[in-house]
Structures are given as structure tokens and as C-alpha cells.
ZAPA-719539 format. One record per residue: x, y, z of N, C-alpha, C in turn; residue in three letters. Coordinates in steps of 0.001 Angstrom, whole numbers, plus 500000, padded with zeros to 6 digits. Example, Ala and Ser with C-alpha at 12.3 -4.5 7.8 and 13.67 -1.06 7.14 Angstrom:
BEGIN
513190494310507800512300495500507800513200496700507800ALA 512850497750507080513670498940507140512900500030507870SER 
This chain:
BEGIN
609236704586517599608048705180516713607884706525517560MET 607791707606516789607718708923517080606221709155517076LYS 605566709791518401604018710275517858604124711922517631TYR 603218712511517032602731713820516775601059713769516891HIS 600509715021517307599175714836517323598469715038515926ASP 599325715809514940598609715894513846600011715896512881ILE 600070714879511836601007714796510846600392715222509567VAL 601038716265508842600764716803507455601448716266506750ILE 601079715697505069602113714842504351602015716021503176VAL 603009716848503163603334717910501912603099719150502602GLY 604044719821501898604559721193502732604381722571501513GLY 603240722176500905602994723385499848601704723979500617GLY 601489725108499712600223725776500264599358725225501080PRO 598668724192500785598082723462501472598356723019502806ALA 599642722190502795600163721666504155600315722746505141GLY 601091723905504463601190724918505375599988725576505951MET 598954725653505110597586726174505970597125725363506780ALA 597019724225506567596235723376507274597277722868508551ALA 598320723402508887599379723072509798599140724675511066ALA 598956725681510104598459726865510961597239726799511606VAL 596311726117511031594708726354511234594832725157512500ALA 595530724111512263595503722995513480595854723554514656ALA 597003724337514345597825725266515673597057725882516115PHE 596187726944515433595483727924516041594097727250516564ASP 593535726159516252592865725525516801592947724934518179ALA 594031724914518681594724724513519919595184723268520174GLY 595805722851518832596674721414518704597745722068518457VAL 598763721852519224600115722382518989601068721485518553THR 600982720314518667601902719156518440601349718778516858ASP 602214719693516033601755719498514386603196719089513907VAL 603069718249512862604496718122512115604035718159510644ALA 604770718714509781604627718697508078606009717940507601ILE 605602717016506877606631716146506262606682716739504739LEU 607523716861504106607804717277502884609212716789502139ASP 608958716369500733610161715738500373611102716796499588ARG 610692718108499463611821719213498986612463719734500317GLU 613624720421499863614452721007501190613881722277501613GLU 612811722783500993611924723937501722610870724022501424LYS 609998724380502222608454724485502100607959725315501062LEU 606863725178500520606444726075499491605812725216498274GLY 606102723974498048605653723253496855605789724088495504GLY 604701723832494939604958724569493499605141725839493173ILE 604862726610494255604647728227494622606194728648494396LEU 607311727444494638608308728404494366608953728664493165LYS 608136728083491816608655728323490712607452729251489901GLN 606482729708490794605302730650490037605998731932490238CYS 606673732561489672607239733965489842606162735062489458ILE 605170734655488686604139735390488285603510736184489242HIS 602700737330489356601656737718490112600214737327490119ASN 599557737832491072598203737181491185597537736286492382GLY 598646736115493042598413735116494277598080736090495419PHE 597085735609496170596958736295497521595611737469497610GLY 595109737599496339593959738717496287592932738464497241LEU 592441737285497127591121737024497644591698736696499156HIS 592644735924499491593037735134500804593761736308501788LYS 594505737179501062595457738045501820595141739439501524LEU 594328739944500696594059741187500400594979741897499542GLY 596112741338499120597030741860498178597495740985497275ARG 598180741451496252598935740957495340600248740546495436GLU 600449739432495025602007738836495356602152737783494224LEU 603507737328494153603902736131493345603956735050494355THR 604066733812493582604175732673494170604942732383495487GLY 606424732637495197607319732621496478606983733344497463PRO 606343734956497261605914735668498335604946735078499187GLU 604081734560498259602714734006499203603215732840499794TYR 604091732009499090604710731038500255605320731136501470ALA 606214732390501096607010733243502553605908733630503653ASP 604980734089503069603851734537504159603231733228504935VAL 603061732086504336602846730900505228603999730342505839TYR 605235730258505230606270729764505560606712730466507064ARG 606426731724507006606802732452508426605680732171509538ALA 604645731844508998603522731568509630603868730314510477GLU 604380729289510036604663728171510360605663728126511279VAL 606803729020511115608097729421511956607746729925512931GLU 606691730953512963606189731505514035605849730454515351LYS 605017729706514678604287728878515569605165727701516238ARG 606295727568515819607476726251516000606849725133515761GLY 606235725126514680605661723923514027606782722883513418ILE 606693721602513915608084720755513544607774720488512026ALA 609007720772511365609224720459509899610258719532509303VAL 609687718338508787610656717329508395610924717334506807TYR 611922718382506438612140718521505220612835717548504306THR 613189717030503077614027716290502313613633714846502847ASN 612236714914503176611632713474503654610718712783502590THR 610748711856502315609773711315501419608878710242502129MET 607383710625502151606532709635502734606273708539501691VAL 606561707413502421606117706088501517604894705319501747THR 604258705603503016602893704780502967602198705540504571ALA 601103705658504310600095706006505412599141704979505582VAL 599098704576506836598016703436507186596680703773507841SER 595899702791507381594486703573508200594669703463509464PRO 595437703409510241595789703488511655596615704458512241GLU 596815705477510897597283706859511139598829706495511429ARG 599658705546511028600809705668510961601507705978509673VAL 602671706771509764603333707466508621604743706762508360VAL 605045706374507287606394705952507038606957706758505917THR 608240707054506247609022708177505464610201707584505415ALA 611224708382504427612565708022504109613485709371504292GLN 614436709623504881615071710831504365616472710378504887ASN 617430711154504974619150711052504909619269710286506144ARG 618578710214507116618858709444508253618267708175508363SER 617622707817507297617126706359507126615514706191507053GLY 614798705323507454613447705140507709612867705806509178VAL 611836706608508889611067707450509802609818706767509859LEU 609464706723511411607860706152511396607296706929512446THR 606539707491511829605546708845512968604137707947513180LEU 603608707834514547602036707493514838601512709039514953SER 600251709099514499599553710444514722598087710134515159ALA 597726711132515829596559711361516126595538711461515030GLY 595877712492514095594923712500512943596262712876511834ALA 595805712669510514596900712848509241596138713647508376VAL 596827714347508009596241715411506632597136715329505840VAL 596185714953504566597159714591503207597147715874502031LEU 598000716177501857598265717695501095599244717254500143ALA 599302716408499341600572716124498490600523716714497164MET 599472717307496986599394718136495593599052717367494366GLY 599128717824493361599064717020491939600335717158490868CYS 600257716442489929601209716185489091600493716386487584ARG 601504716976486566600808717073485290600597715760484445GLU 599708715711483741599495714684482852600842714452481894ARG 601241713385481420602490713474480757602216713149479322SER 603483713089478446603020712637476789602737711263477028ARG 603147710453477651602948709144477373601158708861477972GLY 600746709656478783599207709560478911598560710030477629ALA 598918711130476737598209711540475896598497710638474448LEU 599234709867474505599514708863473215599864709823471953ASN 600496710732471823600710711627470605601773710756469958ILE 601366710556468440602523709455467760603341710604467211SER 604544710197466638605544710809466231606945710128466974GLY 608083710558466864609404710480467015609558710829468768THR 610440710569469415610716711119470383612123711797470809ARG 612077713200470181612984713960470207613209714860471418PRO 614238715600471583614403716514472811613459717792472488ALA 613078718633473426612064719365473126610789719415473547GLY 610571718337474079608937718321474441609056718189476145VAL 608157719104476512608278719313477998606737719562478595TYR 606804719296479608605141719585480396605528721047480719SER 604331721712480581604377723174480998605158723411482482ALA 604972722606483365605223722924484739607001722695484793GLY 607331721666483990608680721340484117609432722333483212THR 609212722948482351609530724099481456609476725599482359ALA 608410725547483017608391726547484456609373726391485055GLN 609699725466485711610719725161486535612032725542486172LYS 612221725085484925613489725432484155613973726624483872LEU 612922727373483875613187728625483437613437729576484747MET 612493729266485509612254730392486760613278729836487819ASN 613601728623487872614306728010489010615995727742488587CYS 616059727332487560617477726818486915617891727910485625GLU 617053728801485575617711729924484461617962729228482950GLY 617213728229482536617254727955481205616148728318480475TYR 616501728458479131615714729126478180615139727671477391ARG 614046727064477235613602726049476858613642726208475171VAL 613217726863474732613152726994473320612969728193472587GLY 612725728338471339612913729765470443611463729675469749GLU 610719728785469079609636728645468527608945727582469425ARG 607613728022469574607139727060470842605379726512470326VAL 605132725645470325603605725087470439603240724676471550VAL 602324725109472348601714724559473709600225723832473232ILE 600092722674473724598917721879473808598360721835475107LEU 596999722298475046596366722556476322596554723904476714GLY 595231724098476993594961725795477572594676725840479162SER 595484725014479747595347724924481366595914726195481586GLY 595783726834482957596267727985483154598008727886483136ASP 598541726918483616599928726840483616600358726873482236ILE 599871726357481069600463726709479602600043727908479311GLY 598951728671479627598507729962479354599973730897479968LEU 599961731012481362601034731425481848602355731542481231ILE 602727730127480793603930729819480086604121730386478750MET 602840730577478272602898731258476718603317732764476907ALA 602841733636478200603309734460478502604867734763478789ARG 605456733857479531606534733593479914607636733491479049ARG 607326732927478007608109732294477017608234733532475899LEU 607121734378475615607076735680475011607935736704475750SER 607738736858477114608688737942477548610228737614477640LEU 610520736182477508611988735948477365612492735925475919GLU 611443736301474951611851736535473244611632735355472460GLY 610912734185472785610425733074472576609430733707471452ALA 609104732773470532607964732925469510606940731662469850LYS 605935732297470357604698731163470812603852730911469421VAL 603819729872468753603112729931467288601760729658467464GLU 601355728888468406600042728577468822599825727843470109ALA 598484728203470541597986727363471743596790726235471209VAL 597065724706471452595813724382470762594959723572471867CYS 593777723693472023592828722849473135591987721903472220GLU 591983720751472851591286719715472122589682720156472506ILE 589392720743473438588196720707473760587554722280472928MET 586050722527472898585749723823472244585432724907473131PRO 586411724787474260586425726000475210587962725660475925TYR 588206726637476321589684726805477319589290726165478622SER 590416725719479201590264724990480482590913726074481575GLY 591603727179480978591942728213481991591070729276482415GLY 591620730248483079590652731155483889590715732452482500LEU 589694732972482503589379734201481312590586735182481799ILE 590924735502482671591951736525482787593174735929482428ARG 593421734895482722594695734355481774594865734267480531ASN 593669733992479881593504734170478240593663735193477975ILE 593158736382478420593242737656478060594778738064478027VAL 595290738168479629596423738670480081597846737751479072GLN 597491736494478787598640735641478470598571735421476999CYS 597454735442476522597299734971474959597116736575474087LEU 595927736866474433595295738162473817596058739274473910GLU 596897739712474711597795740697475050598982740499474496ASP 599155739337473923600729739069473241600374738546471802PHE 599228738752471500598643738186469932598825736774469748GLY 598898735785470491599041734530470626598053733863470306ILE 597826733189468981596454732374468731596168731193469382PRO 594700730983469929594300729842470582593212729371469866LEU 593765727880469258592907727280468343592327726125469314TYR 590806726565469143590027725542470112589750724249469188LEU 589398723185469641588962722066468975590040721585467920SER 591221721775468843592584721597467922593561720460468594HIS 594036719820467875595134718817468879596369718965468034THR 597465718286468716598904718106468182598750716399467556VAL 598639716114466283598465714939465831599809714212465730ALA 600941714768465384602200714237465322603522715193465604GLU 604407714564466187605761715194466441606705714678465585ILE 607346715993464848608115715758464110609847716136464755HIS 610836715097464200612394715665464329612779714425465070GLY 614293714384465136615238713190465531615693713650466762ARG 616601714277466730617385714828467811616521716119468668ARG 615841717053467985615277717947468521614093718068467503ARG 613003718598468399611391718685467656611899719699466682VAL 611345719608465303611615720356464452610407721004463763GLU 609198720573464069607867721134463888606479719916464449GLY 605844720173464277604443719643464781603170719560463840VAL 602254718667463714601072718305463005600028718821463819THR 599320720126463614597973720084464408596927719969463245ILE 595841719432464069594652719419463283593213719874464112ALA 592343719875463434590869719900463868590483718660464338GLU 589624718479465677589070717288465990587493717466465863VAL 586674716238465495585164716499465879584965716469467058ASP 583549716243467251582881716161468589582973715151469502ASP 583780714170468979584206712822469345585952713045469754LYS 586620714043469320587894714575469623588659713354468600ARG 588384713166467411588872712510466439589479713308465711ARG 590428713139465032591246714030464175590856714250462944VAL 590640715288462301590003715327460949591117715439460068ILE 591230714598459005592515714339458276592406715433457365GLU 591688716124456882591604717139455681592001718311456522ALA 592195718531457976592471719809458559594169719820458938THR 594668718874458479596082718712459351596932719701458689LYS 597919720331459326598668721329458823600154721375459790ARG 601277721449459199602440721529459796603225722769460339TYR 603467722786461402603828724128462145605235723926462466VAL 605990724472462005607677724357462587607832725142463767PRO 608324724379464714608568724783466235610089723719466629CYS 610759724479467415611749723550468294611249723062469721ASP 610116723414469843609660722989471296608180722932471370THR 607825721785472131605993721593472538606160721138473973LEU 605348722392474807604824722137475754603239721492475935LEU 603075720605476990602144720021477561601529720450478316LEU 600108721134478437599498721521479320598107720989479475SER 598019719921479617596759719009479564596243718378480841CYS 596213719175481902595585718697482766596611718261484002GLY 595939718232485416596502717917486531596050716784487161LEU 596867716012487573596523714585488326596817714525490014ILE 595706714750490691595971714607492165596778713269492316PRO 597860713589493438598748712746493745598308711717494737GLU 597634710776494381596636710046495438597104708576495515ASN 598512708147495339599047706980495313599168706528497213GLU 599549707399497751599406707116499385597896706955499798LEU 597056707867499307595553707715499480594978706445499311THR 595200705875497851594526704606497277595268703222498305ARG 596701703520498285597359702465499460596692702471501019ALA 596353703604501483595921703463502584594259702689502524ALA 594003702346501444592479701904501502591457703118501335GLY 591800704021501017590585705280501304589738705266499718ILE 588472705386500232587674705454498745587675706702498206PRO 587778706682496687588215707706495999586899708044495254MET 586823709552494490585961710295493658586626710158492265ASP 585630709157491398586433708882490181586337710080489021PRO 585524711324489535585278712395488793586486713538489118VAL 586872713606490597587669714438491108589088713993490948THR 589169712738491231590724711921491467590873712198492824GLY 590022712536493677590571712894495155589730711862496271GLY 589972711761497333589263711200498198587788711604498337ALA 587018710766498615585726711301499343585473711626500463LEU 585292712702500928585237713797501893584264714236502603VAL 583846714439503781582658715494504547583046716738504387ASP 582223717526505158582449719104505118583963719401505801GLU 584284718552506679585523718973507430586630718489506459HIS 586425717782505538587496717187504758587886715844505310ARG 587112715300506070587736713950506766587351712916505382GLN 588029711944505244587866710899504291587324709912505203THR 586891708612504516586110707465504861586944706563506188ALA 588048707022506396589221706344507106589155707526508309VAL 588641707215509355588458708155510429589869708865510792PRO 589972709988510942591050710735511566592083710971510176GLY 591867710351508795592543710863507972591907712204507052ILE 592231713172506732592011714436506243592604714759504947PHE 591905715373504132592563715790502617591970716952502280ALA 592950717662501633592972719098501017593648719501500125CYS 593501720617499456594129721160498330594010720497497114GLY 595052720657496144595024719558494936594936718342494733ASN 595313717606496117595154716199496229593940715751496345VAL 592882716817496682591697716527497027590749716899495759LEU 591160717926495173590165718535493865591458719580493301GLN 591513719788491871592225720576491344591474721893491638VAL 592403722828492217591629724112492234592290725194491226HIS 591761726490490979591789727318490172592794728628490823ASP 592553728580491892593666729698492780593872728858494088LEU 595290729432494207595962728984495641595147729760496965VAL 594602730516496538593675731212497607592623730339498419ASP 592041729473497342591152728793497629591787727286498059TYR 593080727167497331593688726074498498593733726339499755VAL 594143727260500385594467727692501629593092727537502285SER 592268727972501623590903728191502579590172726602502744ASP 590331725804501694590064724249501872591184723820503138GLU 592436724071502790593252723652504026592960723836505218ALA 592629725045505463592107725487507044590996724700507473GLU 590067724372506546588912723641507182589483721994507622ILE 590346721611506546591029720145506974591886720140508325ALA 592812721358508542593386721606509814592792721849510697GLY 591580722371510905590489722790511853589737721458512187ALA 589626720666511266588874719478511394589645718251511916GLY 591020718159511764591799717399512119592157717815513742ALA 592038718956514078592348719580515470591007718986516326ALA 589977719027515796588656718824516356588721717204516418ALA 589166716534515687589025715113515918590252714877516885PHE 591147715516517093592475714895517887591626715155519353VAL 590736716490519307590585716832520903589123716299521155ARG 588682715262520280587306714468520433586075715012520647ASN 586107716480519548585118717264519533584303717004518219LYS 584835716088517320584253715959515994583109714560516236ALA 582069715095516039580809714111516064580737713192514867GLU 580517712253515199580337710926514137578754710728513681ASN 578130711850513196576894711773512772576547711224511666ARG 575186710803511153575097710148509813575307711126508827ALA 575761710691507863575877711496506742574896711717505710ALA 574805712780505304574105713028503967574940713119502727VAL 574531712332501578575551712447500533575018713633499441THR 576002713993498887575701715156497997575850714504496153THR 575326714881495550575514714603494016575369715499492811LYS 576003715693491804575943716517490876574554716290489944ALA 573903717113489724572611717398488647572868718116487774GLY 571716718448486830571929718968485703572943720019485484ASN 574025719779484473575022721018484340576244720954484903GLY 575915720168485844577355720103487140578099718758487122VAL 579415718829487074580441717679486914580437717240488016ARG 580813717852489273580976717129490585580572718171491553TYR 580261717904492965579924718376494009581027718021495002VAL 581639718802495639582509718379496984582137719309498112LEU 582137719022499548582018717643499703581088716466499555PRO 581477715293499528580293714253498992579492713902499817GLN 579826714252501133579048713769502521579022714948503271GLN 577767715273503921577998716474504821576897715568506164VAL 577962715991507333577146715322508584576641716476509597ARG 576565717753508900575994718784509670574183718568510209ALA 574057719086511116572629718944511510572136720097512095ASP 572120721196511409571831722582512006572720723225512666GLY 573925722645512971574969723335513552575761724297512909GLY 575916724369511833576945725179511118576755725575509545GLU 577099726450509044576866726546507565577767725628506823ASP 577356725209505719578254724278504998578251724935503543VAL 579671725068502952579885725584501635579932724385500873SER 579424724179499841579590722865498553580617723758497362LEU 581440722987496961582096723602495895581902722635494739PHE 581784723255493666581697722172492333582077722962490954LEU 581789721965489976582407722643488509581357722253487688ARG 581010722943486612580126722840485712580828721893484490VAL 580182721355483575580423720250482616580584720967481319VAL 580553722228481247580601723130479800580426724516480301ARG 580870725722479251580576726949479490579035727212479247PRO 578535728120480182577361728666480212577301730030480455PHE 576066730608479778575891731980480086575299732129481755GLY 574465733023481763573739733405482943573005732046483442LYS 573246731615484921572774730470485159572243730966486634VAL 571513729817486718570881729748488490571183728405488909ARG 571907728521490310572363727214490766571171726698491873TYR 570867725700492186569583725196492851570314724263493774THR 570304724394495146570716723214495797569287722591496658VAL 569066721304496449567778720988496672567882719391497445SER 567093719299498479566825717926498998565412717494498715ASP 565565716785497814564112716250497043563483717487496348GLY 562414717460496885561628718957496544561919720207497398GLU 562523719956498104562759721122499268564046721845498619ARG 564040723058498473565270724020498269565765724483499327VAL 567144724120499389568079724666500293568530725906500335LEU 568801726104498870569856727318498433569760727789497276ALA 569611728736496595569705729014495129570828730106494906THR 571689730076493872572740731368493447572573731645492135ALA 572303732847491684572522733284490307574154733841490078ASN 574551733608488827575905734018488113575747734170486895ARG 576508735419486734576130735792485315576921735045484229LEU 577877733944484699578586733182483862578992731935484517LYS 579530730585483603579820729718484202580795728879483438ALA 581937728432483776582952727962483041583595726786483769ALA 584119725603482970584600724512483714585933724872484425PRO 586647725866484160588083726382484601587795726975485949GLY 586724727668486113586478728199487403585764727547488412GLU 586009727221489509585436726591490656584231727613491249MET 582997726982491549582184727766491973581652727295493323GLU 581175728422494422580945728004495932579598728377496236LYS 578889727345496909577581727871497246577406727585498661ILE 577042728330499745576841728073500970575371727996501357THR 575039726891501932573699726522502729573908726893504150VAL 572944727700504425573064727913505911572577726959507065SER 573102727393507995572747725942509032571545725778509034ARG 570411726248509389568961726172509793568557725380508605ASP 569272725499507005568684724640506286569184723168506201LYS 570136722796507215570380721364507337569762720670508129TRP 568618721296508854567923720394509782566907719349508906GLN 566805718302509598565969717637508726566304716767507443ASN 567288717416506928567788716943505634568183715490505378VAL 567318714686504411567671713228504461568589713095503418THR 568446713590502143569487713509500941568973712548500186GLY 569284712150499218570631712954498559570626714516498361PRO 571657715291498679571325716625498280571658716921496804VAL 571052717348496122571600717834494722571594719209494427THR 572986719408493452573174720532492970573097720610491685VAL 572154721318491215571930721404489440571924723009488907SER 571853723323487744571820724680487343570796724735486287LEU 570310725627485768569738726057484839570192727168484236GLU 570145727537482643570823728434482033569525729498482010GLU 569760730712482297568957731713482241568826732557480828LEU 568048733066480594567889733830479168568855735159479355ALA 
């Protein structure tokens, strides 16, 4: 059994940023394990721009953003195990993996989970109809087009208005395909506003809110789909059904954190985020195991993934160096209008500022967020708008955490 001070599971943007942060915090025996042959994760297929504006101060494509962090990993001489599939992580911080050499077992002083997320499949959506060729998840279509050079279809319907689906609507249009419609079952889009404008409105692609694909038609290949409006309980309204000819259906219906390893390690999970319960250092309830990136909560920008990964990497380094204090935890919870709050526990006691991250339950106009400990207000923040597709961050200063008993509640009120 080989030992590393810190073992990071996943070599995407979160894993690389966590490794660099841990190294820079003084723990140089860091190893990254990744199942792909090259670090970078999903960024390798994201050839559009828009990455790095917040984190790096310049606009990059996905592969360019990955190259920045890959170069930082290489510069520090961080150990990298590629083509290596992790099959188990134990509460004792023993990582089991497989590669071409056989079974690999690593013991670690701390483990950082950074496995990312996967797309919700057609099977999870229960769409009726036949099973022809031409039905893809949006990410699969993206990889086929951007990495393999295939054109997936000529006339396309997209179900779901997540950011990947919106970006693929633009990508397909640029390749000469006709995107007939984007259908979203919710009464609002799940993507960033800038993507709705740049990927749909700029190309004249219609977005149908409160609509879904009710049936798929075709035997060997998709020939068309039936779309329909849904009511407030997401049930199809039969009178609104209409047939749309197409040869391709893309599914962009949400992302699911890849947490099979997390659950198998016995780590408590948050049913709302789909990720682990963590403190402000992104440490889970199992000491020495940390989580960050899309395996913890699905982010809207990769820049924020890198920010969170740096927190986890520094936290893992502090744990290895015995600088992490095991103080009593204060819980956080979502109040009015807020879907979830992360971290779910805070151990600070006046020693540091703590940033709370959240998403709202529906779109709002101008709002005021309030962070409170009972009747005591810890922080407030006004925003001109709030949307479920955009993560919000509220920082509570270190002096406000003194004598906090919890639970700390984050709520919002809509302003006139």
C-alpha cells in the first residue's frame, strides 16, 4: 500500500484546483487520480468561450482553462495517476483503484472527492414512445461534435433549458442544423440569462416554458416528437399536444453529482444538493474526507468550482498538518425563498470570514437576503434579481460568528 498525504479523486477543474491549493498550503505529497487519459474533465469538450472571467481575469475556452491548471499541476510536480478508475474510498482514507497495472491501493492523510457530475438520462425521465437512434444527452452530443467530429443531426428538439442544452442549441445552429424548439417543463429557464440571450435569442430559437416532450416517434431513427404544455403539477395538457418533425432529440434535464463513492464510504448526504454535508472547509462528516466542485453542488460557472476546490484543498492540507480544529458545529438552513444553503455546518468562532452559498426556489425580482441567528442579524445583501440557475454568495464577517448558537438561517424577501 502506497501512502500520499493527500489523494484527490478526479482530475477535472475541481481536482486540479484542489491539488494546487493543497500544495501551496505546504503539503507537497499530493496525488490526483483520474479515469481519463488526460486531466481536464468535462472542460476538454467545452470549446466555447466564457471561462475564466471571474477567476483568471480573461476569457478562455474550456480546454484553455484546463490547460492553465494542468500547467500549474505539472509545475509543482504533483503526482498524477491517469487511466485510473477509483472503485472505493473507505472512512479510514484508503483509496482503491484499478488501472492497466492492476489494483492500486493508496493510503492518505486526507482525501478530496472531486468526481464531478453526470447528466440525467432518458431512462430517468420516463418519456414514452419508441427507442430509435437520435436521442442524446446534451453532453454526449457535445462530446461527439467537439471531440469526435460527428454531426449528430439536422433538425433538433432540445428538452430542458440547462446551460449545456442552451450552448448546444447555438453549437448545432453554427454547424448548420435547425433547432426547432427548446422545451422547458418549469415556468422558468434553468440556465444563465446570458446563455438564453446568446444561444437562443441571437439565433431565433424558440423557448417554450412549461412544456415537455410527451412522446418520441420513429423506429430506426427519430422522426419527430410530440410536445405539450404542462400544468402547475407538471402533468401534460392533452389539448396542447402537437407534433414537431425532427431527427434528433437532446436531453438537458439536469445534472446529478457522482456520489456513489461518497455514499459507499458512509458519508451523510444532503437530499437537496445531492452532495455531501460539509463544513466551511468542505470537510464531510467523516474526518479527513473533503468534497468540492460539482460532486458537492452543481455550479453554474467553472470559476466558482475552482474557488470551492481551493477551499477544500487548503482544508485538507490543514487537516494533514493538524491545524484543523474540531470545534462544535453550527448548522445552517434554508429559510423563505431559499432552496438550500452550503456549507451545512460552520465551525468558525470568530476566527475567519465564512461565505455561504445558496440557490433560490424560483425567479425573483429585487430581493434582500438576510442571514440570522434567531433574532440576531449576521449579514444582509440586496440583489437586483435572483434566479434558480444562478448561485448566490453571502459572506458573514468573522466578528459576527462569535457566540453564534445556531441554527443560522438564510432567507429572502422580495422588495418592491
